[in-house]
N, C-alpha and C positions, 0 to 999 in steps of 0.2 A: 418231370422238369417243370419248374415254376418260371413263368415269363413275365418280365416287367418291360414295357415299351417306354423308352425315354423320348421326350419330345425332340431333343436335339443332342448334339455331342456334349455340350456343356452340362446338360441335365444328366446325361449318362455318367459323367465324371462325378457329379455330386451324389447321385444315387449309389454308385459303386463305393465312394468314400464313406457314405452313411453305413453301408453294409459292413465294410471292414472295421469301421470305428466301433460299431456295436459288438462285433465279435472280439475285438481287442479289449474292449471295456469289460465284457463278460469273462474273458480269460486272458489276463495280462501276459501269461506265459504261452500264448498261442503259437503253434508251429504253422507258419504261413508258407505255402507254396507260391513262388513268384514266377512271373514271366516278364518279357521285355517287349519292345515294339511300340507301335502307335496305340494299340488298344488300351493298355493300362496307363499310359504316360500321364494323361490328364488326371486320373485318379491319384497317382503318386504325387502329383503337384498339389492337388487339393489336400491330401493327407499331410503333406509337408507344411502347408499353410496352417492347418489346424494344430499341428504340433507346435509351430512357432507362436501362433496367436492364442490358442486355448490350452496349451500344455498337454495335448494328447500324447500319452506316454507309450512309446514303443520299446523302451529300454530292456524289457524282459522277454520280448518275443524272439522266436528263432525263425530263420527263413531258409528255404531250400529252393534253389532255382531249377527250372526244368531242363535247361540246355546251355550249350556254349559252342561257338564256332571252333572247329578243329584247326589248330595252327595259329590261333590268335592268342598272344599273351594277355594276362589280366589288365595290363596297363595300356593296351591298344584302345584307342578312342571308340572303336566299333565293337569291342568285345562286350559281352553281356555282363561280365563282372564290372567293367568300367561304367556301363549304363546304369546298373543298379546302385553302384556306389555314389554316382553323381546325382541321380534322380530320386533315390529312395533311402538308401542306408544312411548316408551322411545328413541329408536334409531332415530326416526324421529321428536322428539320434540313436540309430540302431548300432550297437557295438559290432564291429566287423567280425569279432570272434563268435558272434551269434549267427553268422551268415554262411551259406554254403553254395558254391557254384562249381560245376565240373571244370577241371583243368583242361584247357584247350591245347596245352603244350606239354602234357605229361609224356615222359619218355616212352611209356608203353600205354597206348590208348585203350587197348583191350583190358588191361589191368585197372586202368582208371575207371572204366565202365563198371567193373566188378566192385571196386572200392566204393564208388558212388552209389551203386545199387544197395550195397550193404549198409551204407550210411542212411539212405532213405528208409530202409526197413527198420533200422534202429531208432528212427525219429519219425513216427507216424505223423502225417500231415493232417492238421485240423481243418484248415481251409485252403483249398487250392484255387488260385486265380488262373484263368485261362483266357486266351484269345483264340481265334481260328484263322488260319492262313487261307489264301485264295485257293489252294489245292484241297482245303478241308483239313489241313494238318493241325494237330494240337500238340504242344511242345514242338518238337521238330519231327514228329511221327508222320512221315509222308505217306501218300497212298501206296499200299502194297497188297499182296495177295492174302495176307493174314495180319491180325493185330499183334504187334510186338509186345511181349510181356515186360521185359526188363530193360534197364539202361543199356544203350547200344550205340554204335556208330551208324550214321545214316548218310546216304548220298542225297543231297538236296536236289529237288526237281528244278528244271530250268525256270519254271514259272516263279518258284520261290527265290531263286538266285536273282532273277530280273527284278522282282519286287523289292528285294533287299539292296539292290545296287544303288538306289538313290542315297543310301547312307555312306557310300564310299566315294572317294575322289576319282576323277577321270584318270584312267590308267592304273589305278590301284587294284591289286589282286583281290578278288572277291572270293571268300571261302566257298568251296563246293561240298564240304562235309561238316558234320557237327556231331557232338555227343549229346544224346537226349535220353531222358528217362522214358521208359516204355509206357504203353497204354495201360498195362497192368499196374504199373507203379502209380499212374495218375488216378486210376479207378479205385485205388485203395484209400484215397483221401476221404475223410469223414464227410466233407462238404465241398462243393465246387461252385465258384462264382465265375460265370462265363460272360465275357464282354465282347460285343460285336458292334462296330460302328462303320458308317459310310456307305455310299452307293456302290462302291467297288466290291463290297461284301454281300450284296443283295442276292446274287446267284448262289453263293455257297451257303448263305443263311437258309435259302429255300431248300437246298439239298439236305442241310443239317436237320431241319425241322420236319420236312415233308417227304424226303426220299427214303429209300431202304437203308437199313443199318448195314453198313458194308465197310471193310477196310480200305476200299477205294476212295471213301470219304471218311477218314478216320474220326472226325468229330462226331459222327452220327452215333458212336458208341456211348456218348454221354446220355443218350435217352434211356440207357439201361442202368444208369447210376441212380441210387435211391434219393439223393439229396443235391440236386442241381438247381441253382437260380441263374437264369440268363437275363442280362440287361442289354437290350438291343435298341439302337436308335431308329428313328422313323425311316431314314434312308435305307438302312440295312434290311429292315423288315418289309420293305415296299413290295417285293415280288410275292411274298407270302400273302399279303393283303389282296393282291390282284388275283392270284391263282388258287388260293386255298383259304378264303376268309373263314369258312366254317371250322377248319382245323385250328386256325389261330385262336378262335374264341374258346376252344377247348383248353388252350394253354394259359389263357389270361383270366383274371378275375373281374376285369372291367373296372377296377378301381384306379383312380388317378394317383400319380406320385409313388413314393416308396411304400411298399407294403411288406411287412415282415412275413417271411415264409413260415407257414404253420407245420 
């Protein structure tokens, strides 16, 4: 894992956008694995700005999203399909026919998992964007006794439900299940860009970088991937600086700003 420490949240957004822009410029037909939530939102906003101002072209890329709430239709304001359409696809001029998100309202959710897994295997991901949840989940792969391989239905942990409740109105039903691609699906990506921001992620960042590799903290498996770049802001990395500065130095090059991974 190659680590870039961003000075603050705004710097993380710029560095992440720099990274994605380079990959899209190198390969205009890139297959991009997308995620939603607070971690990538600023990056999407910056990429949309560059598309509008500088003509950054996304028209040929393909996208495959990691997950979707079970039970929410694509038009629901809190569905991940809606999030991506509003914050990334439309602002960046990505044809919706080039995008894929699991269906949260498929008549048969198990068959939808099989369909989506087959789709992922037929369209290998060049660059997978990831964040990490407070439970250590990547995609919606929550802590379990083993690493899930394929796309599956997951019961969301209460901590995840509570964290996501801020996006729903008072009294509105908050989904307790989701469809998510598996750890094995994520690990088949050629390259992974991991984004972690904020003081609330300091503890899970410490576990991810310094703890044992375990399905109880699913994100730790990324240390076994051969091509991961993590961009982490100063607040999220703070506990690693305090508890394991010597290990942190092994992850970093000591260079400032964006450094291309070799």
